[in-house]
N, C-alpha and C positions, 0 to 999 in steps of 0.2 A: 503494501499500500505506499511506503514512502516513495518509491519509483514512480508512482503516478502523480505526486504533486512535483516531483522533481522535472518533470517534462515539461516543454514549451506550453505556452497556453494559447497559441493561435490556432486556428483550423485549418487543416489539411486543404488542398486543391486537388480537384480531379478534372480529367480530361470531359468536360461537358462539351454541349454543343455550340456554347457561345465562345468555348476556349478554340475549338476548331477554326469558328467563323474568325476569330483574331488572328491565328495563325494565318489565314490566308491574306490577309490585308495587311498584316504587319511587316516593317522594314527591318534590316539587320539588328539594329541597337534594341529595338523592342523585344525582338527574338531571344536575343540574350539575355534581357530582362526576364523573360518567361522561362526560359530556360533554367537559370537560377533559382526562381521561384518553384518550378516544379522540382529541382534536386531537393531543397528545403523541406518540401512536401513529403517526398519519397524517405528522406532521413526520419522526419517527424513519424510519419507512420509506422516506420520500422521500429520506431523506440516504444511505440505503444504495444505493437506485436510482442518484442521482446519483453516488456516489462510483464505482459500478463500470459506469456508462455504458460506457467504453472496451472493459472488460472482456467485453462481451457477444459480441463476435466472436471471442475467443480459443478456440482447439482446448481440448476437453474435457479431454485430460491437463494442459493448462497450468493450467485453471481448478482441477482436482484438487489440483496442487501449491500454488496461491494459498492454496486453503481449509486446504490441510493446515498449511502453516507460518502460516497467519494465525490460527488456533484454538490457544488454548493447551489443554493436556491435561486440565484439570478445567473448561474452559469449553463447556457443551453449549447454553448458549442462543444462541451466535453462529451455530452451524449451523442451529439452528432457525429462527433468523431468515434466513440467507441462503437457506435452502430455499422460503422463500415469495417471493422475488423473482420468479421465473420457473418455469416448466414444466422448463426444461434445466438448471438449476442443481440445483433438485430431484432430477432424474434423477442426477446426477454423485452429489451426496451418498449417495444409497440403494444405488449400485451401487458405491461405494468402500469395500472393507471397512473400512478405519482411520477414515474420517469416518462410516459407519454406527456402527460401535461408541461413538464419541464422542455421536453424536446418540442413540444407544440407551439411554443413562444418564443421561437426565432425569428430573428428579423428577415433572412432570406429564404423565406419559404419556398421559392420555386426551385432554389438548390436543395433544399432537403426532400421536398417531393421527387425530383428528378434522380438524387442520389440514394435514398431510401425506400420510399414508397414503390418506386417503380421496379426495385430488384426484389421485391418480395410480394409477389402479386397474391399469394394464398394465406400469409399471415393475417389473422383478426386483428382487428385494430378496437382498443379501449379508449374510445373517445369521451372524455369530461372536460365541459367547458362551463365556466362560472366567471361572469364578467368581473365579479368582485375580486378573484383570485388570480385570473389571467390578466395581470395588470398591463403587461407590454403592449397590448393594443396587434401584436403581430398574429395573434393567435385567429383572428378574425376572418381575414382573407384565407386563412389556413383551413378553418374548419368549413367556410363555404367550397373551398376547392374539394375537401374532403366529400360534402354531402354531394356536390355534382359528378365529382369523378370516381370516387373510392367507396361512395354509400353502401355498396354491396359487400363490402369487407367489414362492415362494423358488426362485432360483437356486444358492445355496449355504447348505448350514445346517451350521454347526460349533459342537456342543456339547462342553464340557469342564470338569470341575468335581467336588467333593467337599462333599458337605453335604445337608441334608434338602430344600433347594430343588430339588436334582436330580429327586427322585422327583415333585415338583409338576409340574415342568416337562415331563419324559417322559409324566406320567399325563393331560396336557392332551387334550380330545377333539377331535381332529382332524377337521374336518368336510368334510372334501375327499379324495377317493380319487387324483385324477390332480392331479399337479404337473408342468405343461408346460415349465415354464423350469428345472427341476432339473438342474445338472451335477455338482453334487458334493455327497454325503453323507459327514459325518465325526464320528464320536462317539468322544470320549477319555476314559478313565480316570474313569468315572462310578461315584461310590459313595456311601454314606450311613452316618455315623457310628453310626446306630441298627441299620440293616438290613444293613449290610456291602454287598456288592457288588449294584448295581442292574441289573437286566435290562432290555435294550431292548425296549419294547412290540412287539410283532408289526404293529401299526398304522402304526408308522413304518417299518418294513421290507417292508411290504405295500404302499406308494404305486405309482402307475402314475406311471414317470418315463420317457417315452420319449427323453429327451435326456440323461439320467443317464450319465455318463461315468468317474466317480471314485466307488469308494465305500471308506471308509477307517474301521474299526473298530478300536479300541486299549482294551485293559485292560477289558473289559466282556463282559457274558454276552448273549448271543442264540441264535435258534433258527436253525441252518443250514438246516432242510429250508424255513423262509420265504422265505430268500433265494433258494433253489433254485426252489422252484414258485410264489413270488408276485413278488418283485423281478425277477429274473434273465428271465423271458418278457416281460417288459414294458419292459425296458431293452435294447433291442438295440444300442446303441451303447456299452456299458460296457466300457471298454478298461483301467482300472486297479483291481485289487482289493488291498487291503491290510489284514490281518490280523493285528494283534500283541497277544499276551496274556502276561503274565508269570507265571503259576503255573496255567496250562492253565485258566483260567477257564470256556470253553466250548469244549472242544477237538472237533473232528471225526476220524470214522476216517478213514483212506485212501479207504474206498470211499465214504463221504459227500463227501468232498472231491473226488473225481472227477466224483462227480455235479454238484456245483456248478459245478466247470470246464467239464464238459460242456455245461452250461447256458449258457455265456457264450463263443459260438464267435468272437468280436471280440475276445477278451482280449489287450492287448499286455504288460501289466506285472502281475506277482503276486509279491507279498511276504507270505510267511507264517512267523510268529514263535511258535513255541511254541501252534500253534493246530491241530496235527493228530497224532495217536498210533496206533498199529497196533491195531485193533480185532480181536475174534475171527473177524470174518467176512473180514477180508484175509488171514489164513493159511490159512482153509480154502476160501474160493471164489476161482474164478478171475477176476482183474481185467481187465476189457475195456480195451481199447485208447481212449485219449481223444486224439482230433486236434484240436490247437490251431494253426493254419495261421498265425495273425499274432503268437503270443506271442514276444516278443523278449528280453524280462527276467525271470528266474526267480530269486528269492532267498529262501531257507527256511531255517527251524532246526528240527531235531527230532533223533530216534534215528538210529542208522544203520539200523536194520531198517526204519522208517517210510517214511525217507528213499529207500531203495532201491526199495520199493514203489511209492512216488510215482513216480519217475524210470522205472522200467521201464513204466509204463502209460502214458505221456506219448508223444505224437508231436510232435515240436516242430521243425518244417522251417525256421522263421525264427529261431531261438534265435541270439542273440549275445551274452548275458550269463547266465550261471549261477554264483551264488554261494551256499555251503551251509555250514551250521555245524551239526555232528553231534556227538552224546554217542558214543564208543566203547562197542561193546555188548562183553557179557561173550563171545558165543560166538565161536568162532574162524571162522566164516563170515561174519560180519557184515560187517568191511571188504571182503571180497571181492566179496560180493552189492552191496554200496555203489556199489564202482567199477564193478561190470558195470552198474548203473543211470547211473553218469556217461557210460561208454562207449554206451550206447543215446540218452542224450538230447542228447548232443553229434556225433553222428555226422556231422551235416549242417553244422556249424559250420565257418568259415573256420579256415585254418590258424593256429596260434598261434606266433609267432617266439620267444617268450620263456618260459621256467619257471624258478622259483624253489622249491625244497624247503627248509623250516627247522623248526626246533623251538625253542620257548622256552615258560617258563613252564606247562609242562604241555600245550600244543598245537602240534601237528604240521600243518603248513600246506602246501599246494602251490599255486601260483597262477600266471596268466601274464598278462603285459602290466602295465605300471604306468599311473599316474595316470589311471585311469577311461577308459583308450583300449577300443575295442571291435575285434573281440569280446574278452570276458574271461572267465575260468575260475579260480574260487578255491573250493577247499574247506578248511575248517578242522575239525580232529578234536580235541575237548576231552577233557580228562581221560585225555590220552594217559600213562599212569603209566609211570614206570620200573620193568620187573619184575624178577623173579629171573632171572640169565642161566642158571641150570641148568634152567628150565623151559621146555620147547618154546613157541614163541610166534610164530605166523606172521602177526601183524597186519602188521607192516613188512614183510614179503616179499610180502603180498597187496597192500600201498598200493605197492610200488614195481614191482612187476609190473602193476598195475592201470594207474598211470599210463602206463607204456610202452605200454599197449593203448590209450588214448585217441585215437582216429585225428586227431583236431585237433592232437595234440602232437607226431606224429611226424616232422614237418618243422620243429621246434624248432631253431632256428639259436644260441641262448644259454642257457645252463645255470647257474644259482647254487643252490649246496647249502652247508648250514651245519646239521649233525647231529652232535650230541657222540657220543663213542666209546660212552656208556652205551646210546644209542638204536641206533647203528650196528651194534653187536656182535650183534645179533638178526637180522641179515640171513644169508641163506643164502649159501655160497660162491658160488653162481652167479646171485644175485639181480642184482647190478650189471651182470654180463655180459649177462644177458637185457635188461635195461632200455636198456643203451648200443647194443645190436644192433638194437633197434627205433628208437631216437632216432639215426640214424647220420648226420644232417645237421649235429650240432652243430659249430660252428668254435670256439666261446668258452665257456670254463668259469671260474666265478668261484667262490673260496670264501669265506664268512663267517666269522663269529666261531668256529664248530665246524668243525674242518677233516674232511671224511670222509677217513678215512685207508684204509679198505677200497676205496673207489672209486678211490683213487690206486695202489693195490695190483693192483686189477683191472687198469688199464690198463698197469702195468708188466708184469705176468705175460703179457697179450697181445703185448706188445711183444717180450719175451724169446722166448714162443713162437715167434712168426713169424720171428725172426732164426735161433733153432735150425733152423728147417724152410725156411730160405732163400725166405722169402716175400716178395713185391714190396712187400707193403704192411701194415699191421695189420688185423686183422680187426674191431677195435673203432675206432669213431670215426676212420675214414680221413680226414675234412675237417676235424679238428681241428688249428687252426692258432695258438691262444693260451689260456693260463692266467694267471688274475688271481687272486693270494693275499695275505694280510695279510704284514705286512713281520715274520716271525718266523724268525731264523738256521736253525732245526732244520727248518722246513717248505721254506724255501728249497733246503737241501741235499736234502730229499727230491723235491721237485720236478725238480731239476737232475738226478737221476739217472734219473727218468722223461723228462726230455727227451733223456737221452744214448742211452737204450735206444729211444726212438722215431726218433732221427736215424740210426740204425745200419741202420733199414730203410726210409731215405728219405721220413720224415714229420717233420720240425724243427717244433719248439715255439719259441714266442717267450713269454718268462716277463715279466710285469709286476707290481710289488708296490704295494700300498696302506698308506699309513702309517695306524696305528690313530690313533683321536681322542684316547684318553687312553693315555699311557706305560704300559707293563708295569713293574712292579716285579718284579726278578729273585729267586726263590726258591731258587737253585741256584749250583753253583758253574759258571762257563763252561767248557766243554769244546773241545777245538780242533776245527775243521773235520774233520780225518783221523778222530779218533775217532768224531764225529757220523755221518759218510759211512760208516763202517764198520758202524756199529750200525744205520743206517737199511738198508743194504743186506743186511744178514745178516736183519734184518725182513721185507724185501720176499720175500726167496727161501726162507722158512721157512715153509711152507704149513701146518704144523702149528699155530703161533702165532695165535690170535684175540682179540688184546688190542692194547692201544698199543706202540709200540717203545720198549725200554729205558727210560730216566727220563723219563717221561710228565708231568713236572711243566709243560713247555712249552704242554701242551693245555689249552684252555679247555673245561671239561666242565661240563654242566648249566646252571644258571644263575648261577654263580659269578661270571662278568666278562662278561655279555650286554651286548653294544652296544645302542647308542640305536635302532638302524635298525628293530628288531622293535616298539620302542613307538610309533615314528612311523607304522608301517605298521598297527599295532591301533587308532591314532585315525583313520587313514584309512578304515578298515573301519567303526568305530562312527560316524563322521559321514556316512556315507553314507545 
């Protein structure tokens, strides 16, 4: 590697067509200068060959690392020189995205294409172009040359950027219809300062790419029908579809989206963000079932109504990951219909041993499993506003009942809940009872920052009813063994009352506490344990009261004292 840096930094000269033309018209003095220049180039190239004589036998991935670390960021001449040593080295440079990007930004693009690309007629090209990173400006004419003359050789094509040059690049006259090596096609965030959004030409999405496995379109306009009628039929291996828009630049109706998905029978991964909406036909016409036997991962962002229509129309026997972010609709039936769609889509999913329900920052989320383990189910309801408690609102009731009806969750063993009283108070008295009867295998319950008081009361009343009727065990959660809660004295008293009630019917509870990360500053006078016990017991047995027990200053409500747990979870969601 030391010899590599000891060699001259000027690029070699080869006998191009321009050089032969110069020879034909040059005089003797000019010929002498050319001869001296040619001799220097021969000596220089020989030094490169001798320096890397032992490297010829190295594996390709090792050579790639050598080329990568030996080439400074702004030095493209070295890569151009290395590409002339032999066919194998040239192939490594053309197929490594990082090396290709560096070599792509050379000033004398015509020499690069004449010396390198025309020598390797069959080597696939990994073309990654980003205006923000390809800062030299030389890559733009080089990229248009690729699209016009060598588009057939592209194995990966990634275009991203903002500027007038984007229109010039995308309007290139592609001279081939078939791209046999193409595996990945990715176009991101293309726009022009004068014309705003730039639409992807139909010619790019009409290519015949029999080996295409990934299509990723983000922040750009395109024609959905072209994808369905031209690209999909000739791409039988397409397994990854990612469409992400920010302001619904080119949304499809649910009917159009289902037509596209139906044309991709081998799809394994599908991510859709702000890319489909409910159309008029979606509400009036019957949506046929679309069977996707290999789809394992479905991630989307939409309204509850459009998401419900999509999920209800899909048959996903191999689904192991479902993540949805939906806006809560105004209609009372929106959440109910969406949860019915979730139940249909996950009916064949393996059992999910963990369930977490929590609210924070205007979002209500339920999810299963941690740390990207599979199978995985996660639904986020955005804009879950705190409503007027005097107005009937069935959203939360529909959600809690809908979660309980998801077959994959009915064998859940661990439940964690964090719901503020201002949210939980909308639940009907029998909602938690219905939920706990369906998820009867729960053995551990954990409480987060917001304690679900009415869930605790439901368990207490069930234990008291079983004791009064001399039943052998409680009807709700007979397998419950442990409750884990934050270290709050009043809450500990409440849970101990519940534990005493369950122990009387032969179902004892183990109680464990978790210290808070941040110490709470007391905002009230400390009351004796006896007073707190009487207050809690009175609240538990008073069926009329539908609010917090006594002095509720110890409760954490809304986002006044939200823990860092939700923020960490949000980062995990956003980084996926």
